[in-house]
C-alpha positions as CSV (number, residue, x, y, z in Angstrom):
1,M,-66.0,-39.7,-75.0
2,R,-65.2,-40.8,-71.7
3,T,-63.5,-38.3,-69.4
4,R,-60.0,-39.6,-68.7
5,V,-59.3,-39.0,-64.8
6,A,-56.1,-39.0,-62.5
7,V,-56.6,-39.2,-59.0
8,I,-54.2,-37.8,-56.1
9,G,-54.2,-39.3,-53.0
10,V,-54.8,-42.9,-51.7
11,G,-55.4,-43.1,-48.7
12,A,-57.8,-44.4,-46.4
13,W,-60.4,-42.1,-48.4
14,G,-58.9,-41.6,-51.7
15,I,-58.7,-45.3,-52.2
16,H,-62.3,-45.5,-52.5
17,H,-62.5,-42.1,-55.2
18,V,-60.4,-45.4,-57.2
19,R,-63.3,-48.0,-56.6
20,V,-65.9,-45.7,-57.5
21,L,-64.4,-44.5,-61.1
22,A,-63.3,-47.3,-61.8
23,G,-66.9,-48.8,-61.6
24,E,-68.0,-45.9,-63.8
25,P,-68.7,-46.2,-67.6
26,R,-68.3,-42.6,-68.4
27,C,-65.3,-42.0,-67.6
28,E,-61.1,-44.3,-67.0
29,V,-58.9,-44.1,-64.2
30,V,-55.4,-43.3,-66.4
31,A,-53.4,-42.4,-63.4
32,I,-53.1,-42.8,-59.5
33,V,-50.4,-40.4,-57.8
34,D,-49.3,-41.4,-54.3
35,P,-45.6,-41.7,-52.9
36,D,-46.2,-44.7,-50.8
37,P,-45.0,-47.7,-52.3
38,G,-47.2,-49.4,-51.0
39,S,-50.3,-48.0,-52.2
40,A,-50.8,-49.8,-55.8
41,Q,-50.5,-52.8,-53.8
42,R,-53.3,-51.6,-51.6
43,V,-55.8,-51.2,-54.5
44,R,-55.3,-53.9,-56.0
45,S,-56.1,-55.9,-53.0
46,I,-59.6,-54.7,-53.0
47,E,-61.8,-57.3,-55.3
48,S,-64.1,-55.1,-56.8
49,I,-61.6,-52.8,-57.8
50,A,-60.9,-53.1,-61.3
51,L,-58.4,-51.2,-63.5
52,P,-56.8,-51.9,-67.0
53,G,-53.6,-50.4,-66.1
54,P,-53.4,-46.6,-64.7
55,R,-50.2,-45.2,-64.2
56,W,-48.7,-45.3,-61.6
57,L,-46.5,-42.1,-60.4
58,A,-45.0,-40.7,-57.0
59,I,-45.4,-36.8,-57.6
60,A,-48.5,-35.3,-59.2
61,E,-46.6,-32.8,-61.8
62,P,-46.4,-35.6,-64.7
63,V,-50.0,-35.9,-64.3
64,L,-50.8,-32.2,-64.6
65,E,-48.3,-32.1,-67.5
66,D,-50.1,-34.6,-69.0
67,P,-52.8,-33.2,-71.8
68,D,-54.3,-36.3,-72.2
69,I,-55.6,-36.4,-68.8
70,D,-59.4,-34.5,-68.6
71,A,-60.2,-34.3,-64.4
72,V,-57.8,-34.6,-61.7
73,V,-59.6,-36.0,-58.2
74,I,-57.5,-34.2,-55.4
75,A,-57.3,-36.6,-52.3
76,S,-54.1,-36.3,-50.9
77,P,-53.5,-35.0,-47.4
78,A,-55.3,-31.9,-46.6
79,P,-52.4,-29.6,-46.6
80,T,-51.9,-29.9,-50.1
81,H,-55.2,-29.8,-51.6
82,A,-55.1,-25.7,-52.1
83,A,-51.9,-26.0,-53.7
84,L,-52.3,-28.8,-55.8
85,A,-56.0,-27.6,-56.7
86,I,-54.4,-24.3,-57.8
87,A,-51.8,-26.4,-60.0
88,A,-54.5,-28.2,-61.8
89,L,-56.7,-25.3,-62.5
90,R,-54.5,-23.8,-64.6
91,A,-53.2,-26.6,-66.2
92,N,-56.9,-26.5,-67.4
93,K,-57.9,-29.8,-65.4
94,H,-61.3,-30.3,-64.2
95,V,-60.8,-30.5,-60.1
96,L,-62.6,-32.2,-57.6
97,I,-61.0,-31.3,-54.2
98,E,-61.7,-33.1,-51.2
99,K,-62.7,-31.9,-48.3
100,P,-61.7,-29.3,-46.7
101,L,-60.9,-27.3,-50.2
102,A,-58.2,-25.2,-47.9
103,L,-57.4,-24.8,-44.2
104,D,-57.2,-20.6,-44.4
105,L,-59.4,-18.2,-46.5
106,A,-56.7,-16.5,-48.0
107,S,-55.9,-20.0,-50.0
108,A,-59.9,-20.9,-51.0
109,K,-60.1,-17.8,-52.1
110,A,-56.9,-18.3,-54.3
111,V,-58.6,-21.8,-55.4
112,A,-61.5,-20.1,-56.2
113,A,-59.7,-17.2,-58.1
114,A,-57.7,-20.1,-60.4
115,A,-61.0,-21.9,-60.5
116,A,-62.9,-18.3,-62.0
117,A,-60.4,-17.7,-64.6
118,C,-60.6,-21.1,-66.7
119,D,-63.3,-22.9,-68.4
120,R,-62.7,-25.9,-65.9
121,V,-65.3,-27.5,-63.3
122,A,-64.4,-27.2,-60.1
123,M,-66.5,-28.7,-57.3
124,V,-65.4,-29.4,-53.6
125,G,-66.2,-33.3,-52.3
126,H,-68.8,-32.2,-49.4
127,L,-70.1,-36.0,-49.4
128,M,-73.0,-35.5,-46.9
129,V,-74.4,-33.4,-49.7
130,Y,-74.9,-35.5,-52.0
131,H,-76.9,-38.3,-49.3
132,P,-80.2,-39.2,-50.3
133,G,-81.5,-38.6,-46.7
134,V,-79.8,-34.8,-46.8
135,V,-81.3,-34.2,-50.5
136,R,-84.8,-35.4,-48.8
137,L,-84.5,-33.0,-45.9
138,R,-83.5,-29.9,-47.8
139,Q,-87.0,-30.6,-50.2
140,L,-88.9,-30.7,-46.6
141,M,-87.7,-27.5,-45.7
142,Q,-88.5,-25.7,-48.8
143,S,-91.2,-27.3,-49.0
144,G,-92.8,-24.8,-45.9
145,T,-94.3,-27.6,-44.5
146,L,-91.6,-28.4,-41.6
147,G,-92.4,-23.8,-40.7
148,D,-89.7,-21.7,-39.7
149,V,-86.3,-23.1,-38.5
150,H,-85.6,-22.9,-34.7
151,Y,-82.4,-24.0,-34.3
152,L,-79.9,-27.5,-35.6
153,H,-78.1,-29.4,-33.7
154,A,-75.4,-31.8,-35.2
155,T,-73.2,-35.3,-33.7
156,R,-69.8,-36.3,-36.0
157,A,-68.0,-39.0,-33.0
158,N,-66.5,-41.9,-33.1
159,L,-63.5,-44.4,-31.3
160,G,-62.0,-43.7,-34.6
161,R,-58.9,-42.6,-36.7
162,I,-56.3,-40.3,-35.1
163,R,-54.9,-37.3,-37.1
164,R,-51.8,-36.0,-36.8
165,D,-52.4,-33.0,-39.6
166,E,-55.6,-32.0,-38.5
167,N,-58.1,-31.7,-35.6
168,A,-61.7,-32.8,-35.0
169,L,-63.0,-29.9,-35.8
170,W,-60.7,-29.8,-39.8
171,S,-61.4,-33.4,-40.1
172,F,-65.5,-33.7,-38.9
173,G,-66.6,-30.0,-39.4
174,P,-66.4,-30.3,-43.1
175,H,-68.9,-32.8,-43.4
176,D,-71.5,-31.1,-41.4
177,L,-71.3,-27.2,-42.0
178,S,-71.8,-28.0,-45.6
179,M,-74.8,-30.0,-44.4
180,I,-75.8,-27.6,-42.7
181,D,-75.1,-24.5,-45.6
182,F,-76.6,-26.7,-48.0
183,L,-80.1,-26.6,-45.8
184,L,-79.9,-23.3,-44.4
185,E,-78.7,-21.4,-48.0
186,R,-76.4,-19.1,-45.8
187,S,-73.9,-18.2,-43.8
188,P,-73.8,-17.4,-40.4
189,V,-72.2,-14.3,-39.0
190,S,-70.4,-15.2,-36.0
191,V,-68.9,-18.8,-34.2
192,T,-67.6,-19.8,-31.0
193,A,-66.0,-23.5,-30.3
194,R,-64.2,-24.9,-27.1
195,G,-62.0,-28.2,-27.6
196,Q,-59.7,-29.9,-25.7
197,S,-56.5,-32.0,-26.7
198,V,-56.6,-35.7,-24.3
199,L,-54.3,-37.8,-27.0
200,Q,-51.6,-35.5,-28.9
201,P,-50.8,-31.9,-27.2
202,G,-52.3,-29.3,-29.4
203,I,-54.6,-31.5,-31.8
204,E,-58.1,-31.3,-30.2
205,D,-59.4,-34.2,-30.0
206,V,-63.1,-33.2,-29.0
207,V,-64.8,-30.0,-30.2
208,F,-67.6,-28.1,-29.5
209,L,-68.7,-24.9,-31.5
210,T,-72.5,-23.5,-31.7
211,L,-73.4,-21.0,-35.4
212,R,-75.5,-17.6,-34.9
213,Y,-77.4,-16.2,-37.7
214,E,-78.5,-12.8,-38.7
215,T,-81.9,-14.8,-39.6
216,G,-82.0,-15.8,-35.8
217,E,-81.2,-19.1,-36.0
218,M,-78.2,-21.3,-34.3
219,A,-76.7,-24.9,-34.7
220,H,-74.8,-26.8,-32.7
221,I,-71.9,-29.0,-33.5
222,H,-70.4,-31.9,-31.3
223,L,-67.1,-33.1,-33.3
224,S,-64.8,-36.1,-31.7
225,W,-63.2,-38.6,-32.7
226,L,-62.5,-40.0,-28.6
227,H,-66.3,-41.1,-27.9
228,P,-67.8,-44.4,-27.5
229,R,-69.9,-44.8,-30.0
230,K,-70.7,-43.7,-33.8
231,E,-72.7,-41.2,-34.6
232,R,-73.8,-39.4,-37.2
233,R,-77.4,-37.5,-36.9
234,L,-78.3,-33.6,-37.3
235,T,-81.6,-32.7,-35.9
236,V,-83.5,-29.6,-37.2
237,I,-85.5,-27.9,-35.2
238,C,-88.6,-25.9,-37.1
239,A,-92.2,-24.1,-36.0
240,N,-94.5,-27.2,-37.5
241,K,-92.4,-30.5,-37.2
242,M,-88.8,-31.9,-36.3
243,V,-86.5,-33.9,-38.2
244,E,-84.2,-36.3,-37.2
245,F,-81.5,-37.9,-39.8
246,D,-79.4,-40.2,-38.5
247,D,-77.3,-42.2,-41.1
248,V,-76.4,-44.4,-38.6
249,A,-79.8,-45.9,-38.5
250,P,-81.6,-48.2,-40.3
251,E,-84.0,-45.6,-41.1
252,K,-82.0,-42.4,-42.1
253,L,-85.2,-40.2,-41.2
254,R,-87.8,-39.8,-38.9
255,I,-90.1,-36.8,-39.1
256,Y,-92.0,-35.6,-35.8
257,D,-95.2,-33.8,-35.7
258,K,-94.5,-32.2,-32.4
259,G,-94.3,-29.2,-31.0
260,Y,-95.9,-26.0,-29.9
261,D,-99.8,-24.8,-31.1
262,R,-100.1,-21.2,-30.3
263,P,-103.4,-20.3,-30.3
264,P,-104.6,-17.0,-29.8
265,F,-104.1,-15.4,-26.9
266,T,-106.3,-15.2,-23.9
267,Q,-104.0,-15.5,-21.1
268,F,-101.0,-17.5,-20.4
269,A,-101.8,-20.4,-19.0
270,E,-103.8,-21.4,-22.8
271,Y,-101.6,-19.7,-25.1
272,L,-98.9,-22.6,-25.8
273,T,-100.1,-26.0,-26.3
274,I,-98.1,-29.2,-26.8
275,R,-98.5,-31.0,-30.3
276,D,-97.7,-34.6,-29.6
277,G,-98.4,-36.4,-33.0
278,D,-96.9,-39.3,-34.9
279,V,-93.7,-39.5,-36.3
280,Y,-93.2,-40.4,-40.1
281,I,-90.5,-42.8,-41.9
282,P,-90.1,-41.2,-45.3
283,S,-89.5,-43.5,-48.3
284,L,-85.7,-43.4,-49.2
285,V,-83.9,-44.6,-52.4
286,M,-80.2,-45.1,-50.6
287,E,-77.5,-45.1,-52.5
288,E,-73.9,-44.8,-51.7
289,P,-73.2,-40.7,-51.7
290,L,-70.1,-41.1,-53.3
291,R,-71.3,-42.9,-56.3
292,I,-73.5,-40.1,-56.6
293,E,-71.2,-37.2,-56.1
294,I,-68.5,-39.1,-58.8
295,R,-71.8,-38.8,-61.1
296,H,-72.7,-35.3,-60.1
297,F,-68.9,-34.3,-61.1
298,L,-69.2,-36.4,-64.2
299,S,-72.0,-34.4,-65.5
300,S,-70.8,-31.0,-64.5
301,I,-68.0,-32.0,-67.1
302,E,-70.2,-33.3,-69.6
303,Q,-72.6,-31.0,-69.8
304,G,-70.6,-27.6,-68.4
305,T,-72.5,-26.7,-65.2
306,R,-71.9,-25.3,-62.3
307,P,-72.0,-28.7,-59.5
308,I,-73.9,-28.4,-56.6
309,T,-71.1,-28.4,-54.1
310,S,-69.0,-25.7,-55.6
311,I,-65.5,-23.7,-54.8
312,E,-68.0,-21.3,-53.5
313,S,-69.6,-23.5,-51.6
314,G,-66.4,-24.9,-50.2
315,V,-65.2,-20.8,-48.9
316,R,-67.7,-20.2,-47.2
317,V,-67.2,-23.7,-45.4
318,V,-63.2,-22.6,-45.2
319,A,-64.0,-19.4,-43.7
320,V,-66.3,-21.0,-40.8
321,L,-63.9,-23.1,-40.3
322,Q,-61.1,-20.3,-40.1
323,A,-63.5,-18.7,-37.5
324,A,-63.8,-21.2,-35.2
325,Q,-60.2,-22.4,-35.0
326,E,-59.7,-18.7,-33.8
327,S,-62.4,-19.0,-31.4
328,L,-60.6,-22.6,-30.3
329,A,-57.8,-20.0,-30.1
330,G,-59.1,-18.1,-27.3
331,D,-61.2,-20.6,-25.6
332,G,-64.6,-20.0,-27.7
333,I,-64.7,-16.2,-27.7
334,P,-67.2,-15.4,-30.4
335,V,-65.4,-15.1,-33.8
336,T,-67.1,-12.9,-36.6
337,V,-67.0,-15.3,-40.0
338,R,-65.0,-12.9,-42.3
339,R,-66.2,-13.5,-46.4
């Protein structure tokens, strides 16, 4: 039996959820919710979307009350995510919630509590965790061939669409924070963040944040929608090798056999030797990350398994975002990441 799905919100990103779901034989899009009267025409204008005739609704309540709907994808504006997710879970629906899970830690934990109280799949749309390049990078890190992690550096920038309901931290930050959470498998203990509001007062267009970990690693992230070119890059510096994930480049992963070798100590001049080896480009089978994410959601529903990007991962990311926002407000003061 196919999973019957409703999509709440078909804006710039939600419309892609409809596109991918419409092409999945294991599910059926039975309802679409969006208050914009032009939303139906926008969806129908995309030739790759073939829908047999879903219900079009302006509000979510009829979807949540319908016992024939199995799952809900929440792709509405970020301030609505937590309340809709809690309502859907209490209505006994499986939920896929777009990032960020919530706009504060208390609301994120409330979603987690609602998920724990029901036997439904609850998953956060941390898209980059499903990217084949990121999955391969995690495999490399877990294999031990790269050596211990020293630090990570991420850039997510573009001359892009301006948001009015969230700053660059909350709009772009969940992507890189969820990747780093997935790769390191631990949370930072503190964060510092500084930003600048150029185009709109009080909404930071550019943010720089630094994470520190109890085990010694650090991560630095540059986020901006005021930038001359599109960059989507994560560099991981390890003891043995260095790796660059570049989602804009044709070759998504590059492994650099570069670093410092440490022979037995005799005198300082001979202690560190630079190793400048080859660059490897591993072969990747590329597929659209959203399609992989949607299939994982459907498989988790069918098999009753815990999704990779569980609600708990969403709570961890929101905890870092909240601490970073507090640091932004304090012009870069270090803020402890609460659990």
